[in-house]
C-alpha positions, -999 to +999 in steps of 0.1 A: -671+287+281-652+319+276-631+330+246-612+362+242-598+380+213-584+415+208-592+440+182-575+474+176-602+498+166-593+519+135-585+555+146-617+571+131-638+550+155-624+556+189-608+589+201-632+607+225-608+637+225-608+646+188-641+628+178-633+631+141-664+611+130-689+636+145-707+666+130-725+689+154-758+705+145-778+734+158-781+739+196-814+736+215-825+732+251-835+697+264-846+691+300-831+724+310-797+717+295-781+735+266-779+706+241-771+698+205-776+668+182-745+653+167-742+631+137-723+599+145-711+572+121-719+538+137-708+510+114-727+516+081-753+538+099-755+575+105-771+583+138-781+617+153-774+618+190-787+645+213-763+654+241-754+681+266-734+709+251-702+718+270-707+691+296-678+704+317-699+733+327-720+709+348-692+692+366-679+710+397-644+694+400-635+714+431-666+701+449-658+666+439-623+669+454-632+686+487-664+669+497-667+636+516-700+628+499-701+651+468-731+653+445-729+628+416-719+644+383-742+638+354-724+606+342-754+598+321-746+628+299-713+615+287-712+593+256-688+567+270-664+547+249-682+515+258-715+528+244-698+537+212-682+503+207-713+485+218-735+504+194-712+493+165-717+457+176-755+457+177-768+432+151-798+437+128-829+420+142-867+421+148-871+411+184-874+429+217-844+448+232-838+463+266-811+489+271-804+491+309-788+522+324-792+537+290-779+572+296-779+589+261-790+556+246-767+553+216-767+515+215-805+513+219-811+540+193-787+521+169-807+489+177-840+507+168-824+518+135-814+482+128-850+469+132-854+460+169-882+471+193-863+488+221-872+497+257-848+522+272-844+522+310-825+545+333-829+553+370-835+590+365-858+606+339-835+633+324-815+610+301-848+595+288-858+630+277-826+631+257-833+597+243-868+608+233-853+638+214-827+616+197-854+591+186-874+620+172-843+634+153-838+600+137-875+594+129-875+564+152-898+552+180-892+534+213-911+504+226-908+521+260-890+548+280-889+536+316-876+552+348-863+521+367-833+513+388-815+492+363-833+458+364-859+464+391-888+466+367-910+435+362-896+424+329-886+388+337-881+366+306-891+394+282-862+403+260-843+387+231-814+411+235-802+431+265-777+460+259-756+472+288-728+498+283-705+505+312-729+495+340-704+475+360-692+501+384-705+490+418-689+460+434-717+457+459-742+453+431-723+426+410-745+396+421-777+416+418-768+429+384-758+394+371-790+379+383-811+407+369-795+405+335-800+368+334-836+371+346-848+395+318-837+372+290-863+354+269-855+318+260-825+319+236-818+355+243-784+372+246-768+400+265-743+424+249-723+441+275-695+467+272-670+467+300-643+494+299-627+481+332-631+514+351-628+492+382-618+455+387-648+437+373-637+401+378-662+396+406-691+404+382-681+375+360-679+352+389-714+363+398-725+358+362-711+322+362-730+315+394-764+324+378-757+302+348-744+327+322-717+317+298-699+342+276-674+351+249-654+383+249-639+406+223-614+433+234-614+465+215-587+492+220-600+528+217-587+562+228-600+586+254-583+620+254-553+605+236-549+576+260-556+539+251-586+522+268-596+486+263-634+480+260-645+444+263-676+435+244-690+405+262-718+383+247-736+364+274-762+336+272-777+311+296 
């Protein structure tokens, strides 16, 4: 069964251009990147998030335009709108959480602050270094920091809650992703997924239905550089 409702996020929550709810702190170096930790308001919580300073310095736009197979920009280093909205929706709890494709890990760090035991997974180690520093800045601990290609690690049936922010970006992986998400759920577990519709993601939901997942959906309107974006927060269960 699927339900959908729309929510317009209040302006202090969503504009990635002005980011009025952030307070930057002192700069440092993390994993070879100039970095700073930023204070974010996430619901009733205040979370320090370590992130790359002046991210645009690391994106060669000319190379992206001229190359047939350009190097992938450090997408993990951007705090995507979906991660922000998903973090706000993380409930309080005491079970085991997996954040897949965690990047900077804002939803997972918020989950740790709200009582969960969180395993962070990403396919490259650098973002996990940032997550480790963020956890330290917030006096929190992770249940695990794992380099894994999304859901390839042997975690079947292990997690009460799976967090996935803007991981639906490869049509060829829709079926594998849906099966993997379903496979890591413990009995009675849930998936909270943020979909900002960067591509047509309808095929992913067809694949989710095929592996026995049902879901409800809440649409949240936020702003990126002054332009409206709809982020769908999808709760999925077997």
